[in-house]
Each structure stands twice: as C-alpha cells, then as structure tokens.
C-alpha positions in Angstrom: -12.0 -14.6 -5.4 -9.7 -11.5 -6.1 -8.6 -11.7 -2.5 -7.4 -15.2 -2.9 -5.2 -14.1 -5.8 -3.7 -11.3 -3.5 -2.8 -13.5 -0.6 -1.4 -16.2 -2.7 0.3 -13.7 -4.9 1.7 -15.0 -8.0 5.3 -15.0 -7.9 6.1 -15.8 -11.6 3.9 -15.5 -14.6 4.1 -17.0 -18.0 3.0 -14.8 -21.0 2.1 -15.7 -24.6 4.7 -14.8 -27.0 3.1 -13.0 -29.9 4.0 -14.3 -33.4 6.8 -12.6 -35.2 4.6 -11.4 -37.9 3.0 -8.9 -35.4 6.1 -8.2 -33.3 8.8 -5.5 -34.1 11.4 -4.7 -31.4 11.5 -1.1 -32.3 7.6 -0.5 -32.9 5.9 0.9 -29.7 2.7 -0.7 -30.5 4.2 -4.2 -29.7 4.3 -3.3 -25.9 1.9 -5.4 -24.1 -0.5 -2.7 -23.1 -2.1 -4.3 -20.2 0.0 -4.8 -17.1 -2.0 -7.7 -15.7 -0.2 -8.4 -12.6 2.0 -6.6 -10.1 4.8 -8.6 -10.6 4.8 -7.6 -14.4 4.5 -4.0 -13.3 7.8 -4.3 -11.5 9.6 -6.1 -14.3 8.4 -3.4 -16.6 9.2 -0.6 -14.2 12.8 -2.0 -14.0 13.3 -3.1 -17.7 13.3 -6.7 -16.8 10.9 -7.8 -19.5 11.4 -7.3 -23.4 8.9 -5.8 -25.7 7.4 -9.5 -26.4 6.6 -9.8 -22.7 9.6 -12.3 -22.3 11.2 -12.0 -18.8 14.8 -10.7 -18.8 17.7 -11.9 -16.6 21.1 -10.2 -15.4 23.0 -12.1 -18.2 20.6 -10.9 -20.9 21.8 -7.7 -23.0 18.8 -5.9 -22.7 18.2 -6.5 -18.9 17.5 -3.0 -17.2 18.3 -1.3 -20.5 17.6 2.5 -20.3 15.9 2.7 -23.5 13.7 -0.1 -22.9 12.8 1.3 -19.4 11.9 4.6 -20.6 9.4 3.2 -23.2 7.8 1.1 -20.5 7.7 3.6 -18.0 5.8 6.2 -20.2 3.1 3.4 -20.5 2.8 2.7 -16.8 0.7 5.7 -15.9 -3.1 6.1 -15.6 -3.5 8.4 -18.7 -7.1 9.4 -17.5 -5.6 10.9 -14.3 -5.0 14.5 -15.4 -3.7 15.6 -12.0 -0.3 14.1 -12.8 1.4 16.6 -14.8 3.2 15.6 -17.9 6.4 17.4 -16.9 6.3 15.6 -13.4 6.2 12.2 -15.2 9.0 13.2 -17.5 11.0 14.4 -14.6 10.5 11.1 -12.7 11.3 8.8 -15.5 14.7 10.9 -16.1 15.2 10.7 -12.5 14.9 6.9 -12.0 16.7 6.0 -15.5 19.9 8.0 -14.7 22.9 6.0 -16.1 25.1 6.9 -13.2 22.6 6.0 -10.4 19.4 4.4 -11.7 16.5 3.7 -9.4 14.7 0.4 -9.2 11.6 -1.3 -7.5 12.3 -4.1 -5.2 9.4 -6.5 -4.7 11.3 -7.9 -1.7 12.3 -4.6 -0.2 10.7 -2.4 2.4 8.9 0.8 2.1 5.9 -0.4 0.0 2.5 -1.5 1.3 -0.6 -2.8 0.2 -4.1 -1.1 1.0 -7.1 -3.4 0.9 -10.7 -2.0 0.9 -12.7 -4.9 2.3 -16.1 -5.9 3.4 -16.8 -7.5 6.6 -19.9 -8.3 8.8 -19.9 -6.9 12.0 -22.3 -8.3 14.4 -24.3 -9.3 11.1 -24.0 -5.7 9.6 -21.9 -5.0 6.5 -19.1 -2.6 7.2 -16.2 -1.2 5.1 -12.7 -2.0 6.6 -9.4 -1.0 5.5 -6.4 -3.3 5.8 -2.7 -2.4 5.5 -0.2 -5.1 4.8 3.6 -5.2 4.0 6.0 -8.0 2.6 8.4 -9.3 5.2 11.1 -12.0 5.4 10.0 -15.5 6.6 12.0 -18.5 7.0 12.7 -19.9 3.7 10.9 -17.2 1.8 8.7 -14.1 2.2 5.0 -13.4 3.2 2.4 -10.5 3.1 1.5 -9.5 6.9 -1.1 -7.2 8.3 0.4 -4.2 9.9 -2.6 -1.9 10.5 -6.3 -1.3 9.8 -8.9 1.4 9.8 -12.6 1.2 10.7 -14.7 4.1 11.4 -16.3 2.1 14.3 -13.1 2.3 16.2 -12.4 5.8 15.3 -15.4 6.9 17.0 -14.6 5.5 20.2 -11.8 7.6 21.1 -11.0 11.3 21.8 -14.6 12.3 20.9 -15.9 15.7 22.4 -17.0 16.8 24.8 -14.0 16.0 26.9 -14.4 15.0 30.6 -14.5 17.8 33.2 -11.4 16.3 34.9 -8.8 15.0 32.6 -6.2 14.1 35.0 -5.5 11.8 38.0 -4.1 14.0 40.8 -0.4 13.4 41.6 -1.1 12.7 45.3 -3.6 10.0 44.3 -1.2 7.5 45.5 -1.6 8.7 49.1 -5.2 7.9 49.1 -4.6 4.3 47.5 -6.0 5.8 44.1 -9.6 5.8 45.7 -10.4 8.6 43.2 -10.3 6.0 40.3 -13.8 5.1 41.2 -15.2 8.4 40.2 -13.3 8.4 37.0 -14.2 4.9 35.9 -18.0 5.3 37.0 -18.3 8.9 35.5 -16.1 8.6 32.2 -15.8 5.1 31.2 -16.3 6.0 27.5 -13.5 8.7 27.7 -10.9 6.8 29.8 -8.3 7.5 26.9 -8.1 11.0 28.3 -6.5 9.5 31.3 -3.8 7.7 29.6 -0.3 9.0 29.0 0.3 11.9 26.5 1.9 9.4 23.8 -1.1 6.8 23.8 -2.3 5.9 20.5 -5.5 3.5 20.0 -4.2 0.3 18.4 -7.0 -0.4 16.0 -5.2 -3.6 14.8 -5.3 -5.3 18.2 -8.8 -4.3 18.8 -9.7 -5.8 15.3 -8.0 -9.1 16.0 -9.7 -9.4 19.5 -13.2 -8.8 17.8 -12.1 -11.2 15.0 -11.4 -13.8 17.7 -14.8 -13.2 19.3 -16.6 -13.7 16.0 -17.8 -10.2 15.7 -16.2 -9.8 12.4 -16.8 -12.1 9.5 -14.9 -11.4 6.3 -16.7 -11.0 3.1 -14.5 -9.9 0.1 -11.8 -7.4 -1.1 -13.4 -4.6 -3.2 -10.4 -2.5 -4.0 -6.7 -2.9 -3.7 -3.9 -0.4 -4.3 -0.2 -0.1 -3.2 1.8 2.9 -1.7 5.4 2.8 -2.9 8.0 4.8 -1.1 11.0 3.0 -2.1 12.3 5.4 -4.9 14.5 8.2 -3.6 12.7 11.5 -3.3 9.6 10.1 -4.8 6.2 8.6 -3.8 3.5 6.7 -6.1 0.6 4.9 -6.0 -0.4 1.7 -7.9 -4.1 0.7 -8.9 -5.6 -1.7 -11.2 -7.8 -0.2 -13.8 -10.1 -2.8 -15.4 -11.2 -1.0 -18.8 -11.1 -1.3 -22.4 -8.0 0.3 -24.4 -4.4 -0.3 -24.1 -4.1 2.0 -20.9 -5.4 -0.7 -18.4 -4.3 -3.1 -15.8 -1.7 -2.2 -12.9 -0.8 1.5 -13.4 0.7 4.5 -11.6 -2.4 6.6 -10.3 -0.6 9.1 -8.2 2.8 10.5 -8.3 4.5 13.1 -5.9 8.1 14.3 -5.2 8.7 13.6 -1.4 12.2 14.3 0.1 13.4 11.3 2.1 13.4 13.2 5.4 9.6 13.6 5.0 8.7 9.9 4.1 8.9 8.6 7.5 6.0 10.8 8.7 3.9 9.5 5.7 4.9 6.0 6.4 3.8 6.3 10.1 0.3 7.0 9.0 0.2 3.7 7.3 2.2 1.5 10.0 0.8 3.4 13.0 4.3 3.4 14.5 
C-alpha cells in the first residue's frame, strides 16, 4: 500500500539506536546507509540528524554542522548513476554548505513537487497516468494537493494533424449572428481547439476530475514515485527510492543539474501547467 504511505506521509520517524559497541562518531561506517523516508532524507540533507540516527534540534551543538552535512550529503546520491559527474556533486555539496550562506531543504516550503506514476482502469482498460502534487498550507497544518496530471489519452485529443482547412472564425461573423459556427462545429468537432484563443492550453487535470466523477477512471495503485526539487538556489535535483541490497539504497538524489534561478520558472510551469 505504498500510495497510502505517500498520502498520509509520515511526519516523524523513530529510528533504532545502535549500541555503543558498534557506533563511533568519527567513523563513516556508522552512517545509517539506507535513507528510508523522505523526512529522513531532508534531515540528513540539512544536517539535522546525528550519525546514530537521532534527530537534532536547533539547541543541539551538532545541529546543521557543516562537517556532518558534508558526510551525509556524499552518501545521498545514487552511486549507480554515472551521469552525475563527481565534480558536479562536489560543487553542489560545497555550494550548499558554505558557512557564509548555507542552503537548506524546507519540507514546508514551495518549489518542490511529487511525481507519481500510477495505474488506473479507464473504462475497464488499464492505463498509466502521471499525477503531480505539491505541499501547501491548510488551516492548522499542511497537505499534499493535486496540481496537474498527464495521460496520453488526453494528449492525443488536442492539436493532432492534419489541421482543419479553416482555422479562424471570420471577424465579421457577428454580423451574421455567427451562423458560420454551424459549419465549424459540424465539420471540425474533433479539432475545435484550433478555434480557441492563441493562449489556450488544454487543462488535463480538469478533464481527469470530470472523468473520475463520471466513473470512467478507477484508481489501482502507485507504481513509482519521485520528487522534483527546485528550492536550492541555482540547482535542481530529483529524488527517487532505490530498493536494493547494499549501503546505497533508499531515497537518493537520482539527477542533479545546475539551473540559474531565472530559468527555473519555465521548468516549474511544465509541472504546474501555469
């Protein structure tokens, strides 16, 4: 029931404390190798958890300690992804741990999004649907909210070739009480989007909600989950869960890119459909 875990989202996690026999503060091998929850990923990213897995608070001496953060950050990458150069990782770690202006990951902040690969039954046929969600403030707390979706079935409904022979409604149509609409609606009902204003963009989420209300879509399961993070100044990264043997498992950075702040909005709009 992975999807249930996601929607409830564990806000706090208690981790077992290893016995002193096996733990040494200065031994890198004592790091809890698997980052089991996103909240734990964020704490390690920010240096808010010690090497025994104990949560740190602002009054703790090691809270957001630069040395601690660097050691954790080195272990928060998918080591099997060779498309992220080692020098890029180093630059990223050094950039966000600068003592003059360190950068952190805010769970309650904006500019990070969940992408869910899901399976639905559409009129009895199994279909892959992508859902996009964000954290937003609610009275008394926070919640995950749907902000967009993608399904190829909607995609193929709009702007498919060939284009209609006439793609405009004549500017004098009002003088004829728009009687020419009969020809357009009768001849091109499947291409009516060509007659909308130039800024029109199909709203897949609205179509999806209508189809859900009409019972056309039936939710089955979440098959994959990842997060898009734009919070860190001049950087973008993705987080995915790697369920495998070995130390390099759990929630890890699966993609890393330098993205100037001025270029981020265009990427975010692809997710939010603004």
